[in-house]
N, C-alpha and C positions, 0 to 999 in steps of 0.2 A: 837295438834288438841284435844279436849276433844273424847270421848266413849260414844254415848248418848245412850240411852236405849228407845226406844218408846212403851206404851203400845200400844198394839196389837187394843185392844177391843175401843179403841177411837182415836189411830193416834196421839194421844197427846204426848208430853215430859215426860216419867217418872220421867227418872233419867239422872245428866250429870257427869261422870267421866273424872278426868284430867289424859292423859297414862301417866304412868313412863318415864320419862328422860334414856338416857343410863349410867347415875353416878348409877340412881335408881336402875333400872334391875342387875347391878352388883354390887350394893349392896346387894339386898335381894340373888344371886346367889353365892355368897359368904355365906350367910347365913345358904342356905341351904345344903352347899357342907361340913362348917364347925360343922352341928352338926351331920351331918351322920355317922361318926367314932363313936360316946360312943352309939346312935340308934343300931349300929349294932351289938356292944359286950354284949346290953340283952341279956336275955336267952331268948326261946322263948314264955315261959308264963308269963314275965313280958310285952310284946308287947302284947300279947294274955288281957291281964288284962288291958290296954289302951286302946284297940279293945271294951273291953266289957262299957268301960265308953263312949266311941267315939257313941256307939248303945245306950245308954240308953239316954244320951244331944239329940240325931239327935228323939229320941220318944218323949221328953220333950216338942222339940220348933218343933214339925211337922207342926204342923199349923200354925207359923211363917213363916217358911220355906217355905212352901208350900205358902203362900200368894204370896212372892217374888216370884216365880215360876210362877204364874197367870197372875203378873204385868209385867214381862220383855218376856214373852214369849206366854200367849194366854192357856195357859193350863188349861182343867176345873179342878176345884178347888177338886174335887173327884178325880181324875189321877192324881193332883200335889202332895196329900197327901201320897196315894198310893205309889207314886216314892218315898218320903219321909224313909216309913215302907221300901221301897225293902233295899236301902242302908243300914239299919239297919241290914235288913237279910244277906248282904253279910258281914256284922260285924260280925254274929253272927255265920255264915257257917266256917269261916276265925279263928273266935277264937275257934271253934271243932276241925278244920281240918289240922292247919299248922303244928303242930309240926310235926305229918306225914307228910305229903308233905315235911318236910324239913328235915327230919332225914337225918343222913348217911345212902347210901344201899351198901349192895353188892351183887354186880352184876352175875349171874351165871358162872361158871365156873373160874371166877376171881381169881386169883394167890392171895398165902398168906399175908395176910399182906394189901391186894388192896380193895377200899372203895370209893365211890364219897360224895364230901360231896357240899352244895348249899353257895354260896357265893356271898353277894349283890354286885353290880354292882358299889353304890353311888348313882349318881344324875340321877334323869329320868328324863327329858321334858313328859309333858302331852298338848297335844293339844289337846283342848274340841268343840263339838259343842253347839250349843242353845238346840236342840229341846229335851232333857232329860238335864238338864243342870247338877243336882246332880247326877243323877246315872252314864252317864256315865263318869264323874270324877271321883265317889266311885270306878264306877268297874273295872277301873284302879286301884285308888292309892292304895284300900285296899289290893289287892295281893301285889303288891309293897313295900306299907309299913313293913308289915308281912314279907316279905323277908330280909328287914333290910335295904331298902333304903330309902334315902328320894324325895320329890316331887315337884318340880318347873310346878306351873298348868298357860298356857295360854290357856284362857279361850276366848270364841265368844266377842268379842264386844257389842253385843246387850244384854247380861246377864253378864253383872261385877259385879253387885248388889251380883248373884247367888257365881258366881266366890270366892269375898271378904266376901258372907257367910259362904261360905264352909270353906276357911282360919281361922272365927271366931267360927264356930259350933266346929273344933277341939282342937282351943286356948282352948275355954271354957270348951271343958272338961276334958282338965287338961295334952292333950299328949305333950309332950317335946315341947319348941320352939324352931320352924323354922323346922319341919318334913314335913311341909305343904306349902309354902306361893307362892302368887297367883301374876302374874305380869300383869299392863294392860295395853297390847301393843296392833298394829297394826299386820298382819300377814307381815309386813315388818321385821319385827326384829326377823321372829324367825330361816335364813340361819345363822345371828352371834349365836345365840346361839345356835344352831346344832355344831356349830363350835368349838366351847366354850369349853376345856378340861374338864371343872367342869362335863360336861353332858357326862354320861356315858348309856345313854339309851334316847330313844322315840319311844313315845307312840302317835296315832293318831287314831283322831274317823271323817271320815270328806269326801270330797266327793273325787270321784275317783281322778280329775284332781290335789288336794289336794295332795292326799297318791303321785302322782307320782312325784312332786316337794319333799316333805319330807322324802321320799325314797331314792331321787337321791342325797339331801345333807346326809342324814345319811350313805348311802354308799358311797358317795367317804368324810365321816367322819370314816369309817370303827367303825361304832354302831348300836348294835341291835336296831331294830324297829319293830313295833306290829303294822299294818295298817289297823283300821275296816275301809271301802267305802262303796261305796252306793250299793243299789242291785235296782232287779226286778222280785222281788220275783214271782214263778210260784203258782198255787193252780190248781192240777190237780179235773176234779168232772167228774168222771166215772159214765157209766152209770148205774150202782148200788149201787149207793151213795144213802146214806138218806138225800133228798135234804133238807129239812127242815133243819137240823141238819148242811148241810154244809153254806146253806143260813146266818142262821146266824152265823156262826163261819168267814167265811169270811167276812160279814159285820161288824165285832166285829176288828177281825184283820186290813180292811182297814182304817176303823175310828180310832183307838185308837190314842190319842194323834192327831186329826185331821187332820192323815193320812200322819203324818209328821214323819216318821219312816223309818228306813233303811229297817227293816224286819218286816214292812206291808204287806203286800196279796197285789200286784199291777197288775196282770195278770191271769185271772181266766179260766183258759182253759177246756172248759164245754164240752163233747160228745152230737153233734147233738140231738140224740134222746134224752133227758132232757135239752137242749138247754132256748127253752121253758118255763119251766116251771121254772129252775133254774133262769132264768131273771127273770120272775115274781117274787119273791120268795126275791130272790137279792132286787132287789127294793121297792116292800114291807118293809124288817127289813133298810133301809135305810132311807124309806121317817116318821120311829116310829122315827128314833133319833131325837135327842131336841140339836138344836144350838142356842145358848144364849148366854148371857156375862160369861165368865167364873166364874166370882166369884161365881155366882148361883147352890146353889146345886144340880138343876135338870137337867144342861146343859151335854149334853155328847159331843157335839162339838163346839169346839170356835172361834176363829179367827186364819185364819193362824200367824204366828208371824211378818210376814213381807210385808209389800206390795210390792218389788220386786218380792218377791216368788208367792205373788200372780198373781200378774201380765206373771210371765211363765209361771204357770200350766194353767191360761188361755188359752194364745197362743198355747199349747198344745193340749187343747180340740179341740180350732176351727181348726184347724191344721187337727185334725184325721178327727174331723167332713166331713171337708170338702174333705177330701182322701177318703171317703166313709163310717165311722162309723157313727152309728142314736143314735140320744138323747133318752133315756130312762127316765132320771131325772136330773132336776136340767140344771147346765151350762149355768145359766146367770151371770153376776157378778152382784153381787147388789150394791144399791146406799146407801146412808148415813157412817157413821161415824165409824172407824173400815176395820178390813183385811179381811173381813168374806168372806167364798167360801160355798155354798153350795154342801149339797151332791150331787154326779153328779156321773150316770152309763152310760157309752157306749156300745154300742152293736157292734155288726159283727167287732169285731177290728181284724186288722190280720197287719201280720209281713210291715214294710214299713212305717205308721202310730206312730207317737209320742207317742202316747199310747203303743204301742208295744215296740220300742223301746229303748225308754227313762225311765228312772226315772222319772215319777209323784209323786212330794212329796206334797201329797195334798188329801183333801177328794175324788179323782176320782176313780168309778171300772172300769176296761178294760175289757169285756167280751168277749175271742175268742172265736166262737163256731170252731170243730175241727173233724175233722171224726169217728177219735177212739181212743183206750188207744193211742197203736203204733205215733200214730200222735199229740196227749197232750203229751207226754213224748220228742218226736223229736223239737217241738216248747217249748216247757219246757226249751230244753235245746240248743236253739238257743235265746242266750243272752252272750254279754260278761261278764257280772253278774256269779253272784254263791253265795249268801249268805246264801235265805233260802229258802226252797219251801216246799209243801203239800200235799198230797195225800187224797182226800175224797173216800172211798169204803166201801163197806159193807165185803167184801171178806180179812179180816186182813193178811192171808196170802199173797198175790198180792201186797195189800199198802204197806206189810213188804218188802216183795222181789224190789218192783221200789224204794222204801224212800235208800233201802241197796245197789241196784246195778247199779239203770238206772236215778239216776237226779244227775248232778253233782252242786253242794252247798254244802257247811259246815255243813247246819243245815236242816235235813227235818223231817215234823211231820209228823203222821197219824191221817186225822179222829180229825184233834186239827190246833191252828194256832201257828205260829212258836214266840218264846220269849225267852226272855234271863233268864236262872236261876244262881243262885253264884254255884251250882255243877255241871253245866253243860260247859261244852269249848264252846265258844262263838268267831266265825269268818269263813271269807271266805275263798273262791277261784279266780282265774281269777281276775278279775278287782274292786272284793268286797274286797281285799287285799289279806293278808296272817299275819300269827301269830294267836295265840289265847290268848284271856282274857280269866279270870273264872274259875274254877277247877281248878284240878293240874295245867296245862298247862300254865293257869293264874299269878301263884304265882313261874312258874321256867321261863316264858320269862325276866325277869330280875335280873336271877342269873347265878353268874358261874358254871357251872355244874367241877367243880373240882375233876381231879382224884389224890388220894392221895397212894401210896404205901410204908408200912413201913414194911421192911421184918424184921423179929423175929432174 
């Protein structure tokens, strides 16, 4: 069965790719497996030179690669170009710091002659989603490659063109052959791949349901895994917040990538004394965003990536309204071609509604009135997820205390929106997964921290 990419802007088929056969999958895995020993014997500085070449190639091909993102998943072109640049910055970051991260260490009070060294595991299977088709693949691949591993990429079926382009840009940058290869397969091929002895680690970015399945398979095979899963990120707007700033930042966070991001703001927990004004300002900010064709330079919100996702989102909105939420903006399913959904703001959301309990993966904001700071914190943590969170307050000391001690999440920002950065560990807790990408932990995710004691 072919793997089909549908252009979300018009609903028409963009490309069709023939899925790899079991024999082709085995051949590609064999090539990646065979390439790993030679790659791991290179010095870190030798690998760094390849990484710098990859960053340069990404920047030189930015516009063409971004256009592919636009066509396959509907991201506005300005955001698509920024995504390619972010991949290049990740290359820059690990080129500067990989040698320090991988340097042998002597732990405090260790016996004489003892050290801990970083040894690559082998082939890492990366199972990646469609919403940031380059960044999420590079976020996993760059530290894994720099540690001396090789990578087999199983991307989402609707972005096969991006998956092949990732392999292609590595090849054109002059990286040794077969360090990163793409397989075009459906999810039914994943169990056999994880069970294969040549795969030594697994990284997944995807839904919580997918994470449970992949985590179980990796556990059964006794292979390390990193699971970056869904989120329902709470943003707390306290009574002393700068409301104009908070509304602008919250709108940006909720609408980046059309709201199709695991770390987008999902629930706005607003103290009642400022609820009405914040809601007014947020509606204003949403109404200023320009929705339209993703290839137009002034578009800030494109279509959703797939029709089924749009249908699911609209169902969550309608169920929330029937349960008592108020419609402050949007909420109508548009007619015409493409998978567009209007920027939508729901007010008076409370627990028990889909807009509170579930992840809304699209341009819909849920404003939750709360009595005070204590209730805001309680409701923020009243979720099975624990990816990101944010706090808005003029009292920086109080905001920092809430962020560090009272919110159950892998990442918390004060007076700003949650976003990934190559220098910062990225990941969540609870149903948002485990393990960390990026930063120092990202490069240690798929290494053997080997204890070596050589007594004189």
